[in-house]
C-alpha positions as CSV (number, residue, x, y, z in Angstrom):
1,M,38.5,28.0,27.1
2,I,37.3,24.8,25.4
3,K,39.2,23.8,22.5
4,P,37.1,23.8,19.3
5,L,37.4,20.0,18.7
6,I,36.5,19.1,22.2
7,F,33.5,21.5,22.0
8,L,32.3,19.9,18.9
9,A,32.5,16.5,20.4
10,L,30.5,17.7,23.4
11,V,27.7,19.4,21.3
12,Q,27.5,16.1,19.2
13,M,27.2,14.0,22.3
14,M,24.5,16.1,23.8
15,A,22.6,16.2,20.6
16,S,22.4,12.4,20.2
17,T,21.4,12.2,23.6
18,A,18.7,14.6,23.4
19,I,17.3,13.0,20.1
20,G,18.3,9.4,21.3
21,Q,16.7,6.6,19.6
22,K,14.5,4.2,21.8
23,I,15.1,0.5,21.1
24,N,11.9,-1.5,21.1
25,P,11.9,-4.2,24.0
26,V,9.6,-6.4,22.2
27,Y,11.2,-6.2,18.7
28,D,10.8,-9.5,16.9
29,S,13.7,-9.7,14.3
30,V,12.3,-12.7,12.6
31,L,8.8,-11.3,12.0
32,A,10.4,-8.1,10.9
33,K,12.4,-9.8,8.3
34,S,9.6,-11.9,7.2
35,L,7.6,-8.7,6.5
36,G,10.4,-6.8,4.8
37,A,10.5,-4.3,7.7
38,D,13.3,-1.7,7.9
39,D,14.7,-0.6,11.3
40,Y,11.5,1.6,11.8
41,G,9.1,-1.2,11.1
42,M,8.1,0.3,7.7
43,K,8.5,-0.6,4.0
44,G,7.4,0.7,0.6
45,Y,4.2,0.1,-1.2
46,V,2.5,1.4,-4.2
47,L,-0.7,3.2,-3.5
48,V,-3.0,3.2,-6.4
49,M,-6.0,5.7,-6.9
50,L,-8.6,4.2,-9.2
51,K,-10.6,6.7,-11.1
52,T,-13.3,6.8,-13.8
53,G,-11.7,5.7,-16.9
54,S,-11.8,7.0,-20.4
55,N,-14.1,4.2,-21.8
56,T,-17.6,5.6,-21.9
57,T,-19.4,2.5,-23.3
58,T,-23.0,1.9,-22.1
59,D,-22.7,-1.8,-22.9
60,K,-24.2,-3.2,-19.6
61,A,-23.2,-6.9,-20.2
62,F,-19.6,-5.6,-21.0
63,I,-19.5,-3.3,-18.0
64,D,-20.9,-6.1,-15.7
65,S,-18.3,-8.6,-17.1
66,C,-15.4,-6.3,-16.5
67,F,-16.4,-5.4,-13.0
68,S,-17.1,-9.1,-12.2
69,G,-13.5,-9.7,-13.4
70,H,-12.2,-6.8,-11.3
71,M,-13.7,-8.3,-8.1
72,A,-12.2,-11.8,-9.0
73,N,-8.9,-10.1,-9.7
74,I,-9.0,-8.3,-6.3
75,G,-9.4,-11.8,-4.8
76,R,-6.7,-13.4,-6.7
77,L,-4.3,-10.5,-5.9
78,V,-5.1,-10.8,-2.2
79,E,-4.5,-14.6,-2.3
80,T,-1.1,-14.0,-3.7
81,G,-0.2,-11.4,-1.2
82,E,0.2,-8.6,-3.7
83,L,-2.8,-6.6,-2.8
84,I,-3.3,-5.7,0.8
85,V,-5.9,-3.0,0.7
86,A,-8.8,-2.4,-1.6
87,G,-12.0,-0.4,-1.2
88,P,-14.3,2.1,-3.0
89,L,-14.4,5.8,-2.3
90,G,-17.5,7.9,-1.7
91,K,-18.6,10.4,-4.4
92,N,-16.0,13.2,-4.9
93,D,-15.1,16.0,-7.3
94,H,-11.9,14.2,-8.6
95,S,-13.6,11.2,-10.2
96,Y,-11.8,8.9,-7.7
97,R,-13.6,5.5,-7.5
98,G,-11.4,3.5,-5.0
99,I,-7.9,2.6,-3.7
100,F,-5.5,-0.2,-3.8
101,I,-2.3,-0.6,-1.7
102,L,-0.1,-3.0,-3.5
103,N,2.5,-4.9,-1.7
104,V,5.2,-4.4,-4.3
105,A,8.3,-2.2,-4.3
106,T,8.2,-0.8,-7.8
107,S,5.6,1.2,-9.9
108,E,6.5,-1.1,-12.9
109,K,5.5,-4.2,-10.9
110,A,2.3,-2.4,-9.9
111,E,1.6,-1.5,-13.6
112,E,2.0,-5.2,-14.5
113,L,-0.5,-6.3,-11.7
114,L,-2.9,-3.6,-12.7
115,Q,-3.2,-4.7,-16.4
116,T,-4.5,-8.2,-15.1
117,D,-7.6,-6.2,-14.0
118,P,-10.3,-6.3,-16.7
119,A,-11.9,-2.9,-15.5
120,I,-8.4,-1.3,-15.9
121,S,-7.3,-3.0,-19.1
122,S,-10.5,-2.0,-20.8
123,K,-10.2,1.5,-19.5
124,L,-13.4,1.5,-17.5
125,L,-11.1,2.4,-14.5
126,D,-7.7,4.5,-14.8
127,A,-5.1,4.3,-12.2
128,E,-2.8,6.9,-10.6
129,L,0.3,5.3,-8.9
130,F,2.2,6.7,-5.9
131,K,4.9,5.2,-3.9
132,W,3.8,4.9,-0.3
133,Y,5.9,4.3,2.8
134,G,3.9,2.5,5.6
135,S,3.8,0.0,8.3
136,A,5.4,-3.4,7.2
137,A,2.7,-5.0,9.5
138,L,-0.2,-3.9,7.2
139,P,-0.6,-7.2,5.6
140,E,-1.1,-8.9,9.0
141,Y,-4.6,-7.5,9.2
142,L,-5.8,-9.7,6.4
143,P,-6.2,-12.9,8.3
144,V,-8.4,-11.2,10.8
145,S,-10.4,-9.3,8.2
146,D,-11.7,-12.6,6.7
147,K,-13.2,-13.4,10.0
148,I,-15.2,-10.2,10.5
149,W,-17.3,-10.0,7.3
150,K,-20.9,-11.5,7.5
151,V,-22.1,-10.9,3.8
152,G,-19.8,-11.2,0.8
153,F,-19.8,-9.4,-2.4
């Protein structure tokens, strides 16, 4: 009969072998560190769902000015590395207009950045924030993305 302590050690050893973690043979610790990656190559971001805001003005000049500022602010946040994904959404039943993925760790920092956007600060757009865990390599697509668009906004 196997003693309980030995049996427990054998079960634990078999479980860790069965689950076993695979070590990446091409792991680049310097790159991982520069991107803020954890051991799984992931990191935290803030996902922002932009939706129609509470400001229902019909002042076209004001709306145009705010959305021009919105686009300029997107460019600025991309340049600073704080915004890594932005884009509009198709028509939907939730009044969602677009998304941002902000390269920041906290919702407080995300709120601070969002208030620099004239369409958000004027309430033409509202924002819902969610903590998101994704690939730390996500920002690496940006240099390539600048080479594939033919016509700008």
